[in-house]
N, CA, C and O atoms as a MOPAC input file, in Angstrom:
PM7 MOZYME 1SCF
protein

 N     21.99600 1     9.35900 1    16.34100 1
 C     22.05000 1     8.90400 1    14.96900 1
 C     22.00900 1     7.37300 1    14.88900 1
 O     21.36900 1     6.81600 1    13.99700 1
 N     22.68600 1     6.69900 1    15.81400 1
 C     22.67100 1     5.24000 1    15.81800 1
 C     21.26500 1     4.71500 1    16.05200 1
 O     20.88600 1     3.69200 1    15.48300 1
 N     20.48200 1     5.40500 1    16.88500 1
 C     19.10300 1     4.99200 1    17.12800 1
 C     18.28100 1     5.07500 1    15.85000 1
 O     17.45700 1     4.19800 1    15.58900 1
 N     18.49400 1     6.11900 1    15.04900 1
 C     17.77500 1     6.26800 1    13.78100 1
 C     18.07600 1     5.10600 1    12.84800 1
 O     17.16700 1     4.56200 1    12.22100 1
 N     19.33100 1     4.72600 1    12.75100 1
 C     19.70700 1     3.59600 1    11.88700 1
 C     19.04400 1     2.30900 1    12.34600 1
 O     18.60400 1     1.50200 1    11.52600 1
 N     18.97300 1     2.11800 1    13.65200 1
 C     18.32600 1     0.91600 1    14.19300 1
 C     16.84600 1     0.88300 1    13.83500 1
 O     16.31500 1    -0.16400 1    13.46500 1
 N     16.18600 1     2.02300 1    13.94500 1
 C     14.76300 1     2.10200 1    13.59900 1
 C     14.57600 1     1.83100 1    12.11500 1
 O     13.68900 1     1.06600 1    11.73700 1
 N     15.39400 1     2.44200 1    11.27100 1
 C     15.30100 1     2.23100 1     9.82500 1
 C     15.50200 1     0.75900 1     9.47400 1
 O     14.77500 1     0.20200 1     8.65100 1
 N     16.49200 1     0.14000 1    10.10500 1
 C     16.76300 1    -1.27500 1     9.86000 1
 C     15.59200 1    -2.14400 1    10.31400 1
 O     15.17300 1    -3.05900 1     9.60500 1
 N     15.07900 1    -1.85000 1    11.48600 1
 C     13.95600 1    -2.62800 1    12.01900 1
 C     12.74100 1    -2.54300 1    11.09200 1
 O     12.04700 1    -3.53800 1    10.88400 1
 N     12.49000 1    -1.37100 1    10.54400 1
 C     11.34400 1    -1.17400 1     9.65300 1
 C     11.57200 1    -1.73400 1     8.25200 1
 O     10.62500 1    -1.91000 1     7.48500 1
 N     12.81900 1    -2.01000 1     7.92500 1
 C     13.10900 1    -2.54800 1     6.59500 1
 C     13.37100 1    -1.49000 1     5.55000 1
 O     13.40600 1    -1.79900 1     4.35900 1
 N     13.55600 1    -0.24500 1     5.96500 1
 C     13.84700 1     0.81800 1     5.00900 1
 C     15.16100 1     0.48000 1     4.30400 1
 O     16.16100 1     0.17300 1     4.95300 1
 N     15.14800 1     0.53800 1     3.01900 1
 C     16.29200 1     0.12400 1     2.20100 1
 C     16.02700 1    -1.20500 1     1.51600 1
 O     16.72200 1    -1.57300 1     0.56800 1
 N     15.01400 1    -1.92700 1     2.00000 1
 C     14.63700 1    -3.21000 1     1.39800 1
 C     13.18300 1    -3.19800 1     0.91200 1
 O     12.64900 1    -4.23300 1     0.51400 1
 N     12.55500 1    -2.03500 1     0.94700 1
 C     11.13700 1    -1.96000 1     0.60400 1
 C     10.94300 1    -2.31700 1    -0.86700 1
 O     11.52200 1    -1.69200 1    -1.75600 1
 N     10.11200 1    -3.34000 1    -1.10400 1
 C      9.81800 1    -3.75900 1    -2.47400 1
 C      8.55100 1    -3.12000 1    -3.00600 1
 O      8.45500 1    -2.79700 1    -4.19000 1
 N      7.58600 1    -2.94200 1    -2.12900 1
 C      6.32700 1    -2.29000 1    -2.49400 1
 C      5.87600 1    -1.43000 1    -1.32400 1
 O      6.25600 1    -1.64500 1    -0.17300 1
 N      5.04700 1    -0.44600 1    -1.66700 1
 C      4.45600 1     0.42700 1    -0.65400 1
 C      2.99100 1     0.58600 1    -1.02300 1
 O      2.67000 1     1.02300 1    -2.12800 1
 N      2.10200 1     0.23300 1    -0.10400 1
 C      0.67400 1     0.40100 1    -0.33100 1
 C      0.16900 1     1.50800 1     0.58400 1
 O      0.37200 1     1.47900 1     1.79700 1
 N     -0.49000 1     2.47700 1    -0.02600 1
 C     -1.11200 1     3.56500 1     0.70600 1
 C     -2.61100 1     3.32800 1     0.67400 1
 O     -3.16300 1     2.98500 1    -0.37200 1
 N     -3.26900 1     3.50400 1     1.79600 1
 C     -4.70700 1     3.29200 1     1.87700 1
 C     -5.37500 1     4.54200 1     2.41900 1
 O     -5.12600 1     4.95300 1     3.55200 1
 N     -6.22300 1     5.14000 1     1.60300 1
 C     -7.03800 1     6.26300 1     2.04400 1
 C     -8.28500 1     5.67600 1     2.67500 1
 O     -9.09700 1     5.03400 1     2.00900 1
 N     -8.42200 1     5.90600 1     3.96100 1
 C     -9.50600 1     5.28900 1     4.71200 1
 C    -10.57200 1     6.30900 1     5.11800 1
 O    -11.22600 1     6.15000 1     6.14900 1
 N    -10.74300 1     7.34000 1     4.31600 1
 C    -11.81600 1     8.29500 1     4.55000 1
 C    -11.36400 1     9.48400 1     5.36200 1
 O    -10.20800 1     9.55700 1     5.77700 1
 N    -12.25500 1    10.40300 1     5.58800 1
 C    -13.70900 1    10.29500 1     5.54600 1
 C    -14.36100 1    10.75700 1     4.24800 1
 O    -15.57100 1    10.58700 1     4.10100 1
 N    -13.62200 1    11.33300 1     3.29700 1
 C    -14.27900 1    11.84600 1     2.09200 1
 C    -14.64300 1    10.75700 1     1.09000 1
 O    -15.69800 1    10.82700 1     0.45900 1
 N    -13.78600 1     9.75500 1     0.93700 1
 C    -14.03000 1     8.73500 1    -0.09300 1
 C    -14.90500 1     7.58900 1     0.39800 1
 O    -15.47000 1     6.84100 1    -0.40000 1
 N    -15.01400 1     7.45700 1     1.72000 1
 C    -15.80200 1     6.35400 1     2.28000 1
 C    -16.15000 1     6.66300 1     3.73200 1
 O    -15.62400 1     7.60600 1     4.32400 1
 N    -17.01800 1     5.87700 1     4.27800 1
 C    -17.37200 1     5.95800 1     5.68500 1
 C    -16.13800 1     5.62100 1     6.52300 1
 O    -15.41700 1     4.67600 1     6.20300 1
 N    -15.89000 1     6.37200 1     7.58000 1
 C    -14.69500 1     6.15700 1     8.40200 1
 C    -14.64300 1     4.75900 1     9.01800 1
 O    -13.56000 1     4.18700 1     9.14500 1
 N    -15.77700 1     4.20500 1     9.39600 1
 C    -15.79200 1     2.84600 1     9.94600 1
 C    -15.37600 1     1.83200 1     8.89200 1
 O    -14.61800 1     0.90700 1     9.18300 1
 N    -15.86700 1     2.00200 1     7.66900 1
 C    -15.47900 1     1.11700 1     6.56700 1
 C    -13.98400 1     1.24300 1     6.29600 1
 O    -13.30100 1     0.24600 1     6.06400 1
 N    -13.48100 1     2.47600 1     6.32600 1
 C    -12.05400 1     2.70600 1     6.12600 1
 C    -11.20900 1     2.07900 1     7.22000 1
 O    -10.15300 1     1.51000 1     6.94300 1
 N    -11.66100 1     2.17900 1     8.44400 1
 C    -10.92500 1     1.58100 1     9.57300 1
 C    -10.88000 1     0.06100 1     9.44900 1
 O     -9.84300 1    -0.55000 1     9.71000 1
 N    -11.98300 1    -0.54600 1     9.05800 1
 C    -12.01200 1    -2.00700 1     8.86800 1
 C    -11.04400 1    -2.42200 1     7.76500 1
 O    -10.33700 1    -3.42000 1     7.89900 1
 N    -11.01300 1    -1.65900 1     6.67900 1
 C    -10.08500 1    -1.96300 1     5.58300 1
 C     -8.63600 1    -1.85700 1     6.06200 1
 O     -7.81000 1    -2.70700 1     5.72900 1
 N     -8.32500 1    -0.81800 1     6.84400 1
 C     -6.97900 1    -0.62200 1     7.36700 1
 C     -6.56200 1    -1.76500 1     8.28500 1
 O     -5.45700 1    -2.29300 1     8.16300 1
 N     -7.43500 1    -2.14200 1     9.19100 1
 C     -7.12200 1    -3.24300 1    10.11100 1
 C     -6.91600 1    -4.54700 1     9.34200 1
 O     -6.02400 1    -5.33000 1     9.67000 1
 N     -7.73000 1    -4.77700 1     8.33300 1
 C     -7.58600 1    -5.98600 1     7.50900 1
 C     -6.28400 1    -5.95400 1     6.73600 1
 O     -5.60000 1    -6.97200 1     6.63600 1
 N     -5.92400 1    -4.78800 1     6.18200 1
 C     -4.66300 1    -4.66500 1     5.44400 1
 C     -3.48000 1    -4.97900 1     6.35500 1
 O     -2.59300 1    -5.73800 1     5.96500 1
 N     -3.45000 1    -4.41700 1     7.54300 1
 C     -2.35500 1    -4.69400 1     8.47600 1
 C     -2.26900 1    -6.18700 1     8.78400 1
 O     -1.18100 1    -6.76400 1     8.78200 1
 N     -3.40600 1    -6.80300 1     9.04700 1
 C     -3.43100 1    -8.22400 1     9.38700 1
 C     -2.97800 1    -9.08900 1     8.21700 1
 O     -2.23500 1   -10.05100 1     8.41400 1
 N     -3.41100 1    -8.76400 1     7.01600 1
 C     -3.04800 1    -9.56800 1     5.83800 1
 C     -1.57000 1    -9.42900 1     5.49200 1
 O     -0.93500 1   -10.40400 1     5.09000 1
 N     -1.02300 1    -8.24100 1     5.64100 1
 C      0.41100 1    -8.05400 1     5.39700 1
 C      1.20700 1    -8.89100 1     6.39000 1
 O      2.18100 1    -9.54400 1     6.01400 1
 N      0.80000 1    -8.87400 1     7.65000 1
 C      1.48300 1    -9.68200 1     8.66700 1
 C      1.30200 1   -11.17400 1     8.39300 1
 O      2.26400 1   -11.94000 1     8.45400 1
 N      0.07900 1   -11.58300 1     8.09400 1
 C     -0.22300 1   -13.00400 1     7.86200 1
 C      0.56400 1   -13.57300 1     6.68300 1
 O      0.92600 1   -14.75000 1     6.68400 1
 N      0.82700 1   -12.74300 1     5.68600 1
 C      1.56100 1   -13.18000 1     4.50600 1
 C      3.06600 1   -12.94000 1     4.61000 1
 O      3.79800 1   -13.14000 1     3.64100 1
 N      3.52800 1   -12.51000 1     5.78800 1
 C      4.96700 1   -12.32200 1     6.00900 1
 C      5.57200 1   -11.18200 1     5.21000 1
 O      6.77100 1   -11.19100 1     4.93000 1
 N      4.75600 1   -10.19700 1     4.83900 1
 C      5.24200 1    -9.10400 1     4.00600 1
 C      5.83600 1    -7.94700 1     4.80000 1
 O      6.34900 1    -6.99400 1     4.21400 1
 N      5.77200 1    -8.02100 1     6.10500 1
 C      6.30000 1    -6.94900 1     6.93800 1
 C      7.76800 1    -7.09900 1     7.26100 1
 O      8.32400 1    -6.31300 1     8.02800 1
 N      8.40000 1    -8.10400 1     6.68100 1
 C      9.80800 1    -8.37200 1     6.97600 1
 C     10.44400 1    -9.06600 1     5.78300 1
 O      9.77000 1    -9.39400 1     4.80600 1
 N     11.73300 1    -9.28300 1     5.87400 1
 C     12.43500 1   -10.01700 1     4.82600 1
 C     13.12600 1    -9.10600 1     3.83200 1
 O     13.28900 1    -7.90800 1     4.06300 1
 N     13.52400 1    -9.69700 1     2.72900 1
 C     14.32600 1    -8.97900 1     1.73700 1
 C     13.54900 1    -7.93500 1     0.95000 1
 O     14.12800 1    -6.94400 1     0.50500 1
 N     12.25900 1    -8.13600 1     0.77300 1
 C     11.44900 1    -7.16600 1     0.04600 1
 C     10.21100 1    -6.82400 1     0.86100 1
 O      9.10800 1    -7.29200 1     0.57900 1
 N     10.41800 1    -6.01200 1     1.86000 1
 C      9.35300 1    -5.58800 1     2.76500 1
 C      8.27900 1    -4.82700 1     1.98600 1
 O      8.58500 1    -4.08700 1     1.05100 1
 N      7.04100 1    -5.01300 1     2.37500 1
 C      5.94100 1    -4.22500 1     1.83100 1
 C      5.52700 1    -3.23000 1     2.90600 1
 O      4.98700 1    -3.61600 1     3.94300 1
 N      5.77600 1    -1.96900 1     2.65900 1
 C      5.38000 1    -0.92300 1     3.59500 1
 C      3.90700 1    -0.62900 1     3.41500 1
 O      3.37100 1    -0.77500 1     2.31600 1
 N      3.25000 1    -0.21900 1     4.48200 1
 C      1.84600 1     0.18400 1     4.42700 1
 C      1.70800 1     1.51800 1     5.13100 1
 O      2.30900 1     1.74500 1     6.18100 1
 N      0.91100 1     2.40100 1     4.54300 1
 C      0.68900 1     3.70900 1     5.13400 1
 C     -0.77700 1     4.08400 1     4.99000 1
 O     -1.34500 1     4.02900 1     3.89900 1
 N     -1.37300 1     4.46300 1     6.10000 1
 C     -2.74500 1     4.97400 1     6.07100 1
 C     -2.65400 1     6.47400 1     5.82600 1
 O     -1.91500 1     7.18300 1     6.50900 1
 N     -3.40700 1     6.94400 1     4.85400 1
 C     -3.40000 1     8.36400 1     4.53100 1
 C     -4.80800 1     8.92600 1     4.66600 1
 O     -5.79400 1     8.19300 1     4.58100 1
 N     -4.89000 1    10.22700 1     4.87700 1
 C     -6.17300 1    10.88500 1     5.04000 1
 C     -6.83500 1    11.23500 1     3.72500 1
 O     -8.04900 1    11.42700 1     3.66800 1
 N     -6.03300 1    11.32200 1     2.65300 1
 C     -6.62400 1    11.67200 1     1.36500 1
 C     -5.64500 1    11.37600 1     0.23800 1
 O     -4.47900 1    11.76800 1     0.29600 1
 N     -6.12200 1    10.68900 1    -0.77500 1
 C     -5.35900 1    10.49000 1    -2.01100 1
 C     -5.95800 1    11.33000 1    -3.15000 1
 O     -5.58700 1    11.16900 1    -4.31300 1
 N     -6.88100 1    12.21900 1    -2.79800 1
 C     -7.49800 1    13.19500 1    -3.68700 1
 C     -8.45500 1    12.59200 1    -4.70100 1
 O     -8.94200 1    13.29900 1    -5.58400 1
 N     -8.72500 1    11.33800 1    -4.59600 1
 C     -9.72600 1    10.68400 1    -5.43200 1
 C    -10.88700 1    10.36200 1    -4.50500 1
 O    -11.03700 1     9.22600 1    -4.05400 1
 N    -11.68600 1    11.34200 1    -4.23100 1
 C    -12.68900 1    11.24900 1    -3.17200 1
 C    -13.96100 1    10.55100 1    -3.64500 1
 O    -15.06100 1    11.09500 1    -3.54300 1
 N    -13.79200 1     9.35900 1    -4.15400 1
 C    -14.90700 1     8.52100 1    -4.58300 1
 C    -14.43000 1     7.07700 1    -4.63900 1
 O    -13.22900 1     6.81400 1    -4.70000 1
 N    -15.36000 1     6.15700 1    -4.61900 1
 C    -15.06800 1     4.72900 1    -4.73100 1
 C    -14.10100 1     4.23300 1    -3.66700 1
 O    -13.32300 1     3.31300 1    -3.92100 1
 N    -14.13700 1     4.82600 1    -2.48600 1
 C    -13.22100 1     4.44700 1    -1.43400 1
 C    -13.68900 1     3.24700 1    -0.63700 1
 O    -14.82100 1     2.78700 1    -0.78700 1
 N    -12.81400 1     2.75100 1     0.20500 1
 C    -11.44300 1     3.17200 1     0.40600 1
 C    -10.62200 1     3.02900 1    -0.88200 1
 O    -10.84400 1     2.12400 1    -1.68700 1
 N     -9.68700 1     3.93300 1    -1.04500 1
 C     -8.81800 1     3.93800 1    -2.22200 1
 C     -7.44100 1     3.44800 1    -1.79600 1
 O     -6.90400 1     3.88300 1    -0.77700 1
 N     -6.87400 1     2.53500 1    -2.58800 1
 C     -5.52300 1     2.03000 1    -2.32100 1
 C     -4.63000 1     2.35800 1    -3.50500 1
 O     -5.08700 1     2.40500 1    -4.64700 1
 N     -3.36700 1     2.58200 1    -3.22600 1
 C     -2.37400 1     2.88300 1    -4.25300 1
 C     -1.12500 1     2.06500 1    -3.93800 1
 O     -0.57100 1     2.16200 1    -2.84400 1
 N     -0.68600 1     1.25600 1    -4.90600 1
 C      0.47100 1     0.38300 1    -4.71600 1
 C      1.62100 1     0.86800 1    -5.59600 1
 O      1.48600 1     1.00400 1    -6.81200 1
 N      2.76100 1     1.12700 1    -4.93900 1
 C      3.98100 1     1.49200 1    -5.65600 1
 C      5.01000 1     0.39500 1    -5.50500 1
 O      5.01600 1    -0.27400 1    -4.47100 1
 N      5.89000 1     0.16900 1    -6.48600 1
 C      6.25500 1     1.07000 1    -7.56500 1
 C      5.35700 1     0.98300 1    -8.80000 1
 O      5.49200 1     1.80200 1    -9.70900 1
 N      4.45000 1     0.01400 1    -8.85300 1
 C      3.61300 1    -0.15000 1   -10.04300 1
 C      2.70600 1     1.04300 1   -10.29500 1
 O      2.35900 1     1.32600 1   -11.44200 1
 N      2.32000 1     1.74300 1    -9.23800 1
 C      1.42300 1     2.87400 1    -9.37300 1
 C      0.00700 1     2.44600 1    -9.71700 1
 O     -0.67800 1     3.11200 1   -10.49300 1
 N     -0.42800 1     1.33700 1    -9.13900 1
 C     -1.77300 1     0.81900 1    -9.38800 1
 C     -2.74100 1     1.40600 1    -8.37200 1
 O     -2.55200 1     1.26400 1    -7.16400 1
 N     -3.78500 1     2.07000 1    -8.87700 1
 C     -4.82700 1     2.67800 1    -8.05600 1
 C     -6.02100 1     1.73900 1    -8.01400 1
 O     -6.49300 1     1.26600 1    -9.04800 1
 N     -6.50400 1     1.47500 1    -6.80200 1
 C     -7.66700 1     0.60500 1    -6.61100 1
 C     -8.80600 1     1.38000 1    -5.96500 1
 O     -8.59400 1     2.15800 1    -5.03500 1
 N    -10.01500 1     1.16000 1    -6.46700 1
 C    -11.20500 1     1.67900 1    -5.81500 1
 C    -11.86700 1     0.56900 1    -5.02700 1
 O    -11.63600 1    -0.61700 1    -5.26500 1
 N    -12.69200 1     0.98000 1    -4.08900 1
 C    -13.45500 1     0.03900 1    -3.27600 1
 C    -12.56800 1    -1.03500 1    -2.63700 1
 O    -12.89200 1    -2.22300 1    -2.65600 1
 N    -11.45200 1    -0.59000 1    -2.07600 1
 C    -10.52800 1    -1.50500 1    -1.38200 1
 C    -11.05800 1    -1.75900 1     0.02600 1
 O    -10.43800 1    -1.38400 1     1.02100 1
 N    -12.19600 1    -2.39400 1     0.08100 1
 C    -12.88600 1    -2.66400 1     1.33900 1
 C    -12.26200 1    -3.86100 1     2.05200 1
 O    -11.47000 1    -4.60400 1     1.47300 1
 N    -12.63200 1    -4.03000 1     3.31100 1
 C    -12.07600 1    -5.11400 1     4.12800 1
 C    -12.28400 1    -6.47800 1     3.48000 1
 O    -11.41500 1    -7.34300 1     3.59000 1
 N    -13.39400 1    -6.68900 1     2.81700 1
 C    -13.62900 1    -7.99500 1     2.19400 1
 C    -12.79400 1    -8.19600 1     0.93200 1
 O    -12.59100 1    -9.33600 1     0.51400 1
 N    -12.31300 1    -7.13200 1     0.32400 1
 C    -11.46600 1    -7.24700 1    -0.87200 1
 C     -9.96900 1    -7.27700 1    -0.56500 1
 O     -9.17500 1    -7.77000 1    -1.36600 1
 N     -9.59400 1    -6.75600 1     0.58000 1
 C     -8.17200 1    -6.64200 1     0.92400 1
 C     -7.42900 1    -7.97900 1     0.85900 1
 O     -6.32800 1    -8.00500 1     0.30900 1
 N     -7.95400 1    -9.08500 1     1.38100 1
 C     -7.19100 1   -10.33600 1     1.30500 1
 C     -6.82300 1   -10.72700 1    -0.13500 1
 O     -5.70200 1   -11.16700 1    -0.38700 1
 N     -7.74600 1   -10.57200 1    -1.06000 1
 C     -7.43200 1   -10.90100 1    -2.46000 1
 C     -6.40900 1    -9.92300 1    -3.02800 1
 O     -5.48300 1   -10.33700 1    -3.72600 1
 N     -6.56100 1    -8.63500 1    -2.73900 1
 C     -5.60800 1    -7.63800 1    -3.22300 1
 C     -4.20200 1    -7.95600 1    -2.72000 1
 O     -3.24100 1    -7.90400 1    -3.48800 1
 N     -4.08000 1    -8.28400 1    -1.44500 1
 C     -2.77000 1    -8.61600 1    -0.87300 1
 C     -2.21700 1    -9.87900 1    -1.52300 1
 O     -1.05700 1    -9.91200 1    -1.93300 1
 N     -3.03900 1   -10.91000 1    -1.61800 1
 C     -2.56000 1   -12.18200 1    -2.17800 1
 C     -2.12100 1   -12.02100 1    -3.63400 1
 O     -1.01000 1   -12.40300 1    -3.99900 1
 N     -2.99600 1   -11.45600 1    -4.45700 1
 C     -2.69500 1   -11.39700 1    -5.88900 1
 C     -1.65200 1   -10.34200 1    -6.22900 1
 O     -0.71600 1   -10.62400 1    -6.97700 1
 N     -1.79400 1    -9.13600 1    -5.69500 1
 C     -0.86200 1    -8.07800 1    -6.09200 1
 C      0.41900 1    -8.09500 1    -5.26900 1
 O      1.51300 1    -8.11400 1    -5.83300 1
 N      0.30300 1    -8.09000 1    -3.95500 1
 C      1.49200 1    -7.95200 1    -3.12400 1
 C      2.29800 1    -9.24000 1    -3.00600 1
 O      3.52600 1    -9.19300 1    -2.92200 1
 N      1.62700 1   -10.38600 1    -2.99800 1
 C      2.34800 1   -11.65600 1    -2.87400 1
 C      2.72700 1   -12.20800 1    -4.25500 1
 O      3.88600 1   -12.54400 1    -4.50000 1
 N      1.74100 1   -12.29600 1    -5.15000 1
 C      1.96000 1   -12.93500 1    -6.45000 1
 C      2.41200 1   -11.97000 1    -7.54100 1
 O      2.86100 1   -12.40400 1    -8.60200 1
 N      2.30000 1   -10.66200 1    -7.29200 1
 C      2.76100 1    -9.67600 1    -8.26900 1
 C      1.81900 1    -9.43400 1    -9.43600 1
 O      2.23100 1    -8.91900 1   -10.47500 1
 N      0.54700 1    -9.80800 1    -9.26600 1
 C     -0.44400 1    -9.63400 1   -10.33900 1
 C     -1.51900 1    -8.64800 1    -9.87500 1
 O     -2.36200 1    -9.00400 1    -9.05200 1
 N     -1.50100 1    -7.40900 1   -10.39100 1
 C     -2.55000 1    -6.47100 1   -10.01500 1
 C     -3.93600 1    -7.03900 1   -10.32900 1
 O     -4.10700 1    -7.78300 1   -11.29400 1
 N     -4.90700 1    -6.68400 1    -9.51500 1
 C     -6.27900 1    -7.15400 1    -9.68600 1
 C     -6.95200 1    -6.23100 1   -10.69800 1
 O     -7.40600 1    -5.13900 1   -10.35900 1
 N     -7.00600 1    -6.68900 1   -11.94100 1
 C     -7.44800 1    -5.86400 1   -13.06000 1
 C     -8.82400 1    -5.25900 1   -12.91800 1
 O     -9.01400 1    -4.07900 1   -13.21200 1
 N     -9.78900 1    -6.04400 1   -12.47200 1
 C    -11.15600 1    -5.52100 1   -12.43200 1
 C    -11.37500 1    -4.47400 1   -11.34100 1
 O    -12.40000 1    -3.79200 1   -11.34700 1
 N    -10.44200 1    -4.33500 1   -10.41400 1
 C    -10.57100 1    -3.31700 1    -9.37000 1
 C     -9.67100 1    -2.10800 1    -9.63700 1
 O     -9.71300 1    -1.12400 1    -8.89900 1
 N     -8.85700 1    -2.18500 1   -10.69500 1
 C     -7.89700 1    -1.12700 1   -10.99400 1
 C     -8.59900 1     0.08800 1   -11.58900 1
 O     -9.32600 1    -0.01700 1   -12.57700 1
 N     -8.36900 1     1.22900 1   -10.97600 1
 C     -8.91200 1     2.48400 1   -11.49200 1
 C     -7.96200 1     3.13300 1   -12.48900 1
 O     -8.40100 1     3.69200 1   -13.49400 1
 N     -6.66100 1     3.06100 1   -12.21800 1
 C     -5.65400 1     3.69500 1   -13.07200 1
 C     -4.29800 1     3.09400 1   -12.75200 1
 O     -4.11100 1     2.44300 1   -11.72400 1
 N     -3.35300 1     3.32700 1   -13.65800 1
 C     -1.96900 1     2.91000 1   -13.43500 1
 C     -1.05900 1     4.09100 1   -13.73300 1
 O     -1.21900 1     4.78200 1   -14.73800 1
 N     -0.10500 1     4.30600 1   -12.83900 1
 C      0.86800 1     5.37300 1   -12.97900 1
 C      2.17300 1     4.91900 1   -12.33000 1
 O      2.50300 1     5.35000 1   -11.22500 1
 N      2.92800 1     4.03400 1   -13.02800 1
 C      4.15400 1     3.49700 1   -12.42700 1
 C      5.20500 1     4.58200 1   -12.18800 1
 O      5.25000 1     5.59800 1   -12.88100 1
 N      6.04100 1     4.33100 1   -11.19000 1
 C      7.14400 1     5.24700 1   -10.93000 1
 C      8.12800 1     5.19700 1   -12.08700 1
 O      8.36200 1     4.14700 1   -12.68500 1
 N      8.69500 1     6.35000 1   -12.38600 1
 C      9.70600 1     6.45000 1   -13.43100 1
 C     11.05200 1     6.69700 1   -12.76100 1
 O     11.11900 1     7.05300 1   -11.58500 1
 N     12.10800 1     6.50500 1   -13.51800 1
 C     13.42900 1     6.81800 1   -12.99800 1
 C     13.48800 1     8.31200 1   -12.69900 1
 O     12.95400 1     9.11400 1   -13.46600 1
 N     14.12700 1     8.69700 1   -11.59900 1
 C     14.21700 1    10.11600 1   -11.26800 1
 C     14.96900 1    10.88800 1   -12.34300 1
 O     15.92600 1    10.38000 1   -12.92700 1
 N     14.53600 1    12.11200 1   -12.60000 1
 C     15.21700 1    12.97500 1   -13.54700 1
 C     16.53800 1    13.38000 1   -12.93600 1
 O     16.58700 1    13.81500 1   -11.78600 1
 N     17.61900 1    13.24000 1   -13.70500 1
 C     18.92600 1    13.69200 1   -13.22000 1
 C     19.65100 1    12.67700 1   -12.35900 1
 O     20.59500 1    13.04400 1   -11.66000 1
 N     19.24900 1    11.41700 1   -12.38100 1
 C     20.00200 1    10.41500 1   -11.62600 1
 C     19.16200 1     9.67200 1   -10.61100 1
 O     17.93200 1     9.68400 1   -10.66400 1
 N     19.84700 1     9.02800 1    -9.69000 1
 C     19.19200 1     8.15700 1    -8.72800 1
 C     18.80000 1     8.87900 1    -7.44600 1
 O     18.10400 1     8.30200 1    -6.61100 1
 N     19.22200 1    10.11000 1    -7.26900 1
 C     18.87400 1    10.81600 1    -6.04700 1
 C     19.79100 1    10.50200 1    -4.89200 1
 O     19.53000 1    10.91900 1    -3.76400 1
 N     20.85800 1     9.77800 1    -5.14900 1
 C     21.79100 1     9.42500 1    -4.07400 1
 C     22.82700 1    10.49800 1    -3.89300 1
 O     23.69900 1    10.37600 1    -3.03200 1

């Protein structure tokens, strides 16, 4: 159990400010394009210091976000901002404007679905 707590602490669980999920194909985009976007996202999060600190930005590569078009598709929580065409060349701007500065990139936004308070309390 102590090992689990150490891993959670190291990852920043409990301090996560945002979570970006990236669907890197193969249905929404070419797998190579998706892989390039994923590698760029990891590098940009690290370069901007978002992988640590008081408000860690978690990143997760997913196989499908069920929007099998305009990929790679990215989804940022808690805002619930869906992005299409989150390609490697767009990732640096997405990270800078949305994840660092807190301003979603309007012209790339497909939809918004912010998280709501849980029904029946905080879940604790």
